[in-house]
C-alpha positions as CSV (number, residue, x, y, z in Angstrom):
1,M,16.2,-12.9,16.7
2,L,16.1,-10.0,19.1
3,P,15.6,-10.9,22.8
4,R,12.0,-9.6,22.8
5,H,11.1,-12.2,20.2
6,H,11.6,-15.0,22.7
7,D,9.0,-13.6,25.0
8,P,5.5,-15.1,25.0
9,I,2.9,-12.5,23.9
10,V,-0.8,-12.0,24.2
11,A,-3.4,-9.6,22.8
12,I,-7.0,-9.1,21.9
13,A,-7.1,-10.1,18.2
14,T,-10.5,-8.8,17.3
15,A,-11.5,-5.2,16.4
16,P,-12.5,-2.8,19.3
17,G,-16.2,-2.6,20.1
18,R,-19.0,-5.1,20.7
19,G,-19.4,-8.3,18.6
20,A,-20.8,-11.7,18.8
21,V,-17.3,-13.2,19.3
22,G,-14.0,-11.8,20.5
23,I,-10.6,-13.5,20.4
24,V,-7.7,-13.3,22.8
25,R,-4.6,-14.8,21.2
26,A,-1.3,-15.9,22.9
27,S,1.9,-17.1,21.2
28,G,5.2,-18.3,22.5
29,R,7.2,-21.2,23.8
30,K,5.6,-23.7,26.2
31,L,2.3,-22.2,26.9
32,E,1.1,-25.2,29.0
33,P,1.1,-23.3,32.3
34,L,-1.1,-20.6,30.8
35,I,-3.4,-23.1,29.3
36,E,-3.9,-25.0,32.5
37,A,-4.4,-21.8,34.6
38,V,-7.0,-20.2,32.3
39,C,-8.7,-23.3,30.9
40,G,-8.3,-25.6,34.0
41,Q,-7.2,-28.5,31.8
42,K,-5.0,-29.6,29.0
43,L,-6.3,-29.1,25.5
44,K,-6.2,-31.5,22.5
45,A,-4.1,-30.1,19.8
46,R,-6.0,-28.2,17.1
47,H,-9.4,-29.1,18.5
48,A,-12.0,-26.6,19.7
49,T,-13.0,-27.2,23.3
50,L,-16.0,-25.6,25.0
51,I,-14.9,-24.6,28.5
52,P,-15.2,-21.9,31.2
53,F,-12.4,-19.5,31.3
54,R,-11.3,-19.3,35.0
55,E,-10.2,-16.5,37.3
56,A,-7.5,-17.2,39.8
57,D,-10.1,-18.0,42.5
58,G,-11.9,-20.4,40.2
59,S,-14.7,-18.1,39.3
60,T,-15.8,-18.0,35.7
61,I,-15.0,-15.0,33.5
62,D,-16.9,-16.4,30.5
63,Q,-17.6,-19.6,28.6
64,G,-16.2,-20.1,25.1
65,L,-14.0,-22.1,22.8
66,A,-10.3,-22.7,23.5
67,I,-7.9,-24.0,20.8
68,H,-4.3,-24.9,21.2
69,F,-2.0,-25.0,18.1
70,P,1.3,-26.6,19.1
71,A,4.5,-25.4,17.3
72,P,5.4,-25.4,14.5
73,H,1.9,-25.9,13.1
74,S,0.5,-22.5,13.9
75,Y,0.3,-19.0,12.3
76,T,3.4,-17.8,14.2
77,G,5.3,-21.1,14.1
78,E,5.2,-21.0,17.9
79,D,2.7,-22.5,20.4
80,V,-0.5,-20.5,20.0
81,L,-3.6,-20.4,22.2
82,E,-6.8,-18.8,21.0
83,L,-9.6,-18.1,23.4
84,Q,-12.9,-17.3,21.7
85,A,-15.2,-15.6,24.1
86,H,-18.3,-13.4,23.8
87,G,-17.3,-10.1,22.0
88,G,-18.0,-7.6,24.8
89,P,-15.1,-5.1,25.5
90,V,-15.2,-5.6,29.3
91,V,-15.2,-9.4,29.0
92,L,-12.2,-9.4,26.6
93,Q,-10.3,-7.0,28.9
94,L,-11.0,-9.3,31.8
95,L,-9.7,-12.3,29.8
96,L,-6.7,-10.5,28.7
97,A,-5.8,-9.3,32.3
98,R,-6.3,-13.0,33.5
99,C,-3.9,-14.3,30.8
100,L,-1.3,-11.7,31.7
101,A,-1.5,-12.5,35.4
102,A,-1.5,-16.3,34.8
103,G,1.4,-16.0,32.4
104,R,3.6,-13.8,34.6
105,E,5.9,-16.8,35.5
106,I,6.6,-17.5,31.9
107,G,7.2,-13.9,31.0
108,L,4.0,-13.3,29.1
109,R,3.6,-9.7,27.9
110,L,1.3,-7.6,25.7
111,A,2.1,-7.9,22.0
112,E,3.2,-5.0,20.1
113,P,1.5,-3.9,16.8
114,G,2.1,-6.6,14.2
115,E,4.2,-8.8,16.4
116,F,2.2,-12.0,15.6
117,T,2.8,-11.6,11.9
118,E,6.4,-10.5,12.5
119,R,7.0,-13.8,14.3
120,A,5.4,-15.7,11.4
121,F,7.9,-14.0,9.2
122,L,10.9,-14.7,11.4
123,N,9.8,-18.3,11.8
124,D,9.6,-18.7,8.0
125,K,5.8,-19.1,7.9
126,L,5.5,-16.1,5.6
127,D,8.1,-14.1,3.7
128,L,8.0,-10.3,4.0
129,A,5.8,-9.7,0.9
130,Q,3.2,-12.1,2.2
131,A,3.4,-10.6,5.7
132,E,2.8,-7.1,4.3
133,A,-0.2,-8.6,2.3
134,V,-1.8,-9.6,5.6
135,S,-2.0,-5.8,6.5
136,D,-3.0,-4.9,3.0
137,L,-5.9,-7.4,3.0
138,I,-7.2,-5.9,6.3
139,D,-6.8,-2.3,5.0
140,A,-8.1,-2.9,1.4
141,S,-10.5,-0.2,0.4
142,T,-11.7,-1.8,-2.8
143,E,-12.8,-5.3,-4.0
144,A,-9.9,-5.4,-6.5
145,A,-7.4,-4.5,-3.8
146,A,-8.7,-7.2,-1.5
147,R,-8.5,-9.9,-4.1
148,S,-5.0,-8.8,-5.1
149,A,-3.8,-8.7,-1.5
150,S,-5.2,-12.3,-1.1
151,R,-3.2,-13.4,-4.1
152,S,0.0,-11.8,-2.6
153,L,-0.7,-13.6,0.7
154,S,-1.0,-16.9,-1.0
155,G,2.4,-16.3,-2.5
156,A,1.8,-15.2,-6.1
157,F,4.0,-12.2,-5.9
158,S,6.7,-14.1,-3.9
159,K,6.8,-16.8,-6.5
160,E,7.5,-14.3,-9.3
161,I,10.3,-12.8,-7.2
162,E,11.7,-16.2,-6.4
163,T,11.8,-17.1,-10.1
164,L,13.8,-13.9,-10.8
165,R,16.2,-14.7,-7.9
166,E,16.8,-18.2,-9.3
167,G,17.7,-16.7,-12.6
168,M,20.0,-14.3,-10.9
169,V,21.7,-17.0,-9.0
170,R,22.4,-19.1,-12.1
171,L,23.8,-16.0,-13.9
172,R,25.9,-15.1,-10.9
173,M,27.3,-18.6,-10.7
174,L,28.5,-18.5,-14.3
175,V,30.2,-15.1,-13.9
176,E,31.8,-15.9,-10.6
177,A,33.1,-19.2,-12.0
178,T,34.9,-17.3,-14.8
179,L,36.7,-15.1,-12.2
180,D,38.6,-18.3,-11.1
181,F,39.5,-19.2,-14.7
182,P,40.2,-15.9,-16.4
183,E,42.0,-17.5,-19.5
184,E,38.8,-19.2,-20.5
185,E,36.2,-16.7,-19.4
186,I,35.0,-15.3,-22.7
187,D,34.4,-18.7,-24.4
188,F,32.9,-20.1,-21.2
189,L,30.3,-17.3,-20.9
190,E,29.4,-17.3,-24.6
191,K,28.9,-21.1,-24.7
192,A,26.7,-20.8,-21.6
193,D,24.7,-18.0,-23.2
194,A,25.4,-15.7,-20.3
195,W,24.5,-12.6,-22.2
196,G,21.3,-14.1,-23.4
197,Q,20.4,-15.0,-19.8
198,L,21.2,-11.4,-18.7
199,G,18.8,-10.0,-21.4
200,A,16.1,-12.4,-20.4
201,L,16.5,-11.5,-16.8
202,Q,16.2,-7.8,-17.7
203,R,13.0,-8.3,-19.6
204,A,11.5,-10.5,-16.8
205,V,12.3,-7.8,-14.2
206,D,10.6,-5.2,-16.4
207,T,7.5,-7.3,-16.6
208,V,7.3,-7.8,-12.8
209,L,8.1,-4.1,-12.2
210,E,5.1,-3.1,-14.4
211,R,2.8,-5.4,-12.6
212,A,4.1,-4.2,-9.2
213,R,3.4,-0.6,-10.3
214,Q,-0.2,-1.6,-11.0
215,G,-0.4,-3.5,-7.7
216,A,0.9,-0.4,-5.9
217,L,-1.8,1.7,-7.5
218,L,-4.5,-0.7,-6.2
219,R,-3.1,-0.3,-2.7
220,E,-2.1,3.3,-2.5
221,G,-4.4,4.9,-5.2
222,I,-3.6,8.5,-6.2
223,T,-4.5,11.9,-4.6
224,V,-6.3,14.2,-7.0
225,V,-6.9,17.9,-6.1
226,L,-9.7,20.0,-7.6
227,A,-8.3,23.5,-8.1
228,G,-9.5,26.7,-9.7
229,Q,-11.1,30.0,-9.0
230,P,-14.3,30.4,-6.9
231,N,-17.5,29.2,-8.4
232,V,-16.0,27.1,-11.2
233,G,-17.8,24.0,-10.0
234,K,-15.2,22.2,-7.9
235,S,-17.7,21.2,-5.1
236,S,-20.3,20.2,-7.8
237,L,-17.6,17.9,-9.5
238,L,-16.7,16.3,-6.2
239,N,-20.4,15.6,-5.5
240,A,-20.8,14.2,-9.0
241,L,-17.8,11.9,-8.7
242,A,-18.8,10.7,-5.3
243,G,-22.5,10.3,-6.1
244,A,-23.4,12.2,-2.9
245,E,-23.8,15.7,-1.6
246,L,-20.5,15.9,0.3
247,A,-19.8,19.6,-0.3
248,I,-22.1,22.6,0.0
249,V,-22.8,24.1,-3.4
250,T,-24.0,27.7,-3.7
251,A,-23.6,30.7,-6.2
252,I,-21.8,32.6,-3.5
253,A,-18.0,32.9,-4.2
254,G,-15.9,31.4,-1.4
255,T,-18.5,28.9,-0.1
256,T,-15.9,26.2,0.3
257,R,-13.5,27.4,3.1
258,D,-11.6,24.2,3.9
259,R,-10.6,21.0,2.2
260,V,-13.3,18.4,1.7
261,S,-12.0,14.9,0.7
262,E,-13.6,11.7,-0.5
263,T,-12.2,8.4,-1.7
264,I,-13.8,7.0,-4.8
265,Q,-12.9,4.0,-6.9
266,I,-12.6,3.7,-10.6
267,E,-12.1,0.1,-11.9
268,G,-11.0,-0.8,-8.4
269,V,-8.3,1.9,-8.2
270,P,-8.8,4.2,-5.2
271,L,-8.8,7.9,-6.0
272,H,-8.5,10.3,-3.1
273,V,-10.3,13.4,-4.3
274,I,-9.8,16.7,-2.5
275,D,-12.0,19.7,-3.1
276,T,-10.3,23.0,-2.0
277,A,-11.2,26.6,-1.4
278,G,-11.4,28.8,-4.6
279,L,-8.1,30.3,-5.5
280,R,-8.0,34.1,-5.8
281,E,-5.8,37.0,-4.8
282,Q,-8.3,39.0,-2.9
283,A,-9.8,36.9,-0.1
284,T,-12.8,38.4,1.7
285,D,-11.7,37.5,5.3
286,E,-9.1,35.7,7.3
287,V,-11.0,32.3,7.2
288,E,-10.9,32.3,3.4
289,R,-7.2,33.3,3.3
290,I,-6.4,30.3,5.6
291,G,-8.5,28.1,3.3
292,I,-6.7,29.2,0.2
293,A,-3.3,28.7,1.9
294,R,-4.4,25.1,2.7
295,S,-5.5,24.7,-1.0
296,W,-2.0,25.4,-2.1
297,E,-0.6,23.0,0.4
298,S,-2.8,20.2,-1.0
299,I,-1.9,21.1,-4.5
300,R,1.8,20.8,-3.8
301,A,1.3,17.4,-2.1
302,A,-1.0,16.0,-4.9
303,D,-0.3,13.3,-7.4
304,A,-2.5,15.1,-10.0
305,V,-4.4,18.4,-10.2
306,L,-7.7,19.0,-12.0
307,F,-7.5,22.6,-13.0
308,L,-11.2,23.6,-13.4
309,H,-12.2,26.3,-15.8
310,D,-15.6,28.0,-16.1
311,L,-16.8,28.0,-19.7
312,T,-19.3,30.8,-19.1
313,R,-16.6,33.2,-17.8
314,L,-13.8,32.6,-20.3
315,G,-12.8,35.8,-22.1
316,Q,-13.6,38.0,-19.1
317,P,-10.4,40.1,-18.4
318,D,-10.5,39.6,-14.5
319,Y,-11.3,35.9,-14.8
320,D,-8.6,35.3,-17.5
321,A,-6.0,37.1,-15.4
322,G,-6.9,34.8,-12.4
323,E,-6.5,31.7,-14.6
324,A,-3.1,32.9,-15.8
325,E,-1.9,33.5,-12.2
326,I,-3.1,30.0,-11.0
327,A,-1.4,28.4,-14.0
328,R,1.8,30.3,-13.2
329,R,1.8,29.1,-9.6
330,L,0.9,25.4,-10.1
331,P,3.9,23.2,-9.3
332,A,5.7,22.0,-12.4
333,N,6.3,18.6,-10.9
334,V,2.6,17.8,-10.4
335,R,0.6,16.3,-13.2
336,R,-2.3,18.4,-14.3
337,M,-5.6,18.0,-16.2
338,H,-7.6,21.0,-17.6
339,V,-11.3,20.5,-17.0
340,F,-13.8,22.8,-18.7
341,N,-17.0,22.8,-16.7
342,K,-20.6,24.0,-17.4
343,L,-21.1,22.4,-20.8
344,D,-24.8,22.6,-20.0
345,A,-24.7,26.3,-20.3
346,G,-24.2,25.9,-24.1
347,A,-20.6,27.3,-24.2
348,A,-18.0,25.4,-26.3
349,P,-14.5,24.6,-24.9
350,P,-11.6,26.5,-26.5
351,A,-9.9,24.7,-29.4
352,S,-6.3,25.1,-28.1
353,G,-3.9,27.1,-26.1
354,W,-4.7,25.9,-22.7
355,A,-2.9,22.6,-22.2
356,G,0.8,22.1,-22.1
357,E,2.7,19.1,-23.4
358,G,1.3,15.9,-21.9
359,E,-1.6,17.7,-20.2
360,A,-5.1,16.2,-20.7
361,V,-8.2,18.3,-21.5
362,V,-11.7,17.2,-20.6
363,A,-15.0,19.2,-21.1
364,L,-18.0,18.3,-19.0
365,S,-21.0,19.3,-17.0
366,A,-20.8,18.5,-13.3
367,R,-24.5,19.4,-13.0
368,T,-25.8,16.9,-15.7
369,G,-23.0,14.4,-15.7
370,E,-22.0,14.8,-19.3
371,G,-18.4,14.0,-19.8
372,L,-17.9,12.4,-16.4
373,D,-17.1,8.9,-17.9
374,L,-14.3,10.5,-20.0
375,L,-13.0,12.2,-17.0
376,R,-12.8,8.9,-15.1
377,R,-11.0,7.2,-17.9
378,T,-8.6,10.1,-18.2
379,L,-7.9,10.0,-14.5
380,L,-6.9,6.3,-14.8
381,E,-4.6,7.2,-17.7
382,I,-3.0,9.9,-15.5
383,A,-2.5,7.4,-12.7
384,G,-0.8,5.0,-15.1
385,W,-3.4,2.3,-14.8
386,H,-4.3,0.0,-17.6
387,A,-6.6,-3.0,-17.6
388,Q,-5.0,-6.1,-16.1
389,P,-5.9,-9.7,-16.5
390,E,-7.1,-11.6,-13.6
391,G,-4.3,-12.5,-11.2
392,L,-2.8,-9.1,-10.3
393,F,-1.1,-9.0,-7.0
394,I,-0.9,-6.2,-4.4
395,A,2.4,-4.4,-4.1
396,R,3.8,-1.4,-2.2
397,E,6.0,1.5,-3.2
398,R,8.8,-0.2,-1.3
399,H,8.6,-3.2,-3.7
400,V,8.5,-0.9,-6.7
401,Q,11.6,0.9,-5.6
402,A,13.5,-2.4,-4.9
403,L,12.6,-3.6,-8.4
404,R,13.8,-0.3,-9.9
405,R,17.1,-0.6,-8.2
406,T,17.3,-4.3,-9.5
407,R,16.7,-3.1,-13.0
408,E,19.3,-0.2,-12.7
409,H,22.0,-2.7,-11.5
410,L,21.2,-5.1,-14.3
411,E,21.5,-2.2,-16.9
412,L,24.9,-1.4,-15.5
413,A,25.8,-5.1,-15.6
414,A,24.8,-5.2,-19.3
415,L,27.0,-2.1,-20.0
416,H,30.0,-3.9,-18.5
417,A,29.1,-7.1,-20.5
418,R,29.0,-5.1,-23.8
419,S,32.2,-3.1,-23.0
420,A,35.4,-3.9,-25.0
421,D,37.3,-5.0,-22.0
422,Q,34.4,-6.9,-20.4
423,A,35.3,-6.1,-16.8
424,L,33.9,-9.2,-15.2
425,D,34.7,-8.1,-11.7
426,L,32.5,-5.1,-12.1
427,L,29.8,-7.2,-13.8
428,A,29.8,-9.6,-10.9
429,E,29.4,-6.8,-8.4
430,E,26.4,-5.2,-10.3
431,L,24.8,-8.6,-10.4
432,R,25.4,-9.0,-6.6
433,L,23.8,-5.6,-5.9
434,A,20.8,-6.5,-8.2
435,H,20.4,-9.8,-6.3
436,D,20.4,-7.9,-2.9
437,A,17.9,-5.4,-4.1
438,L,15.6,-8.1,-5.3
439,G,15.9,-9.9,-1.9
440,E,14.6,-6.9,-0.1
441,V,11.1,-7.6,-1.6
442,T,10.6,-10.9,0.2
443,G,12.9,-10.1,3.1
444,A,15.8,-12.2,2.1
445,F,18.0,-9.1,2.8
446,S,16.2,-6.8,5.2
447,S,17.5,-4.6,8.1
448,D,15.9,-4.6,11.5
449,D,14.9,-1.0,11.0
450,L,13.0,-1.9,7.9
451,L,11.1,-4.7,9.7
452,G,10.3,-2.4,12.6
453,E,8.9,0.2,10.2
454,I,6.7,-2.3,8.4
455,F,5.3,-4.2,11.4
456,S,4.6,-1.1,13.5
457,R,1.9,-0.2,11.0
458,F,-0.1,-3.4,11.7
459,C,-3.0,-3.6,14.3
460,I,-2.3,-5.1,17.7
461,G,-3.3,-8.7,17.7
462,K,-2.2,-9.3,14.2
């Protein structure tokens, strides 16, 4: 542990603002002096005691519940004191200030973001995937994401990773043992079905990786940009998808001057939809030029682009020229979908010639809602989402990348196993690297820099 991890810490553990109850939480070694100073008495372990919280001169700050969780049976694995007071901001600040003053002799300080959960990880109360799930549960934007984060917090994801690690350890033991007895290595590995174990491990990693991708989608969602010329119906489509009048819709070209965004959910997957200014070469003023520049910035940063076309204007030379220019400038590395709007006007979508390989095409009416369900389903396909059975766990892009590296090292290990000379030292090294990559998911192999990055994103008090 770093020296700062030995300091006792304190923070307000409830959200800012007024509420019925607010909590001040302290964690550290030997909090008895703090307890006696603020509570005026010793507390029975894990029992809620209704007492007045005292200032240094004996006056009462507030009356509430005090609970002492002695180590190691607490959230952090250290002694924990929770003071449950009335949830006024001033009351909680007074109580926090009193704790800091009373705990000065034991080195009590304000907690940093995520430090309570970081200590739970360092004291083996949670592994790293579970610790991240605490933050994901708090930040969940959909019901599906919240339920999946709860499963990860309970250890569902970690158990799958641990099963993979156990299989990796068994295989590594077999290979490492043969390095000490090279004259018997081939027969020994074949009798132990080492290559069968390697293949089974590869398949198991693929399965967990696919589920992790789905879990990452639930957490992160995808960013979808609505792009196209002025008056093709981008703002109308945003309003239709969101079910609310978020963007101003008029027949005047260039009405949308800046980005308008909204997060919607489809089958629990968050989609961050961004409406942008209409794209055209001849902007009418400086404000519109800035809006168009920001539109291209959003397009380059998007996960997917919905390229909207106006069915009532197809075939007009100026309009078709604008379509061709936008298509030319769209980044090749961004997935795109062609959306033909204004079906309600009676025009039919073109039969072919618009979409490139792998590009989806949807015809709809943003005004009447016709075709919106197909658009939603197609958006999920673009995101890579498919229906999951109950029990999906939340995951992060970090987890996905670690599992991809694990798979890559196992593929290299399989190449060495199939080679004519069977270079077992290289095979053993690839298995070690795969094992290390897998350990990054739960924190078995994690740098201090990685831990600092993860826990700095938590709220203070958690």
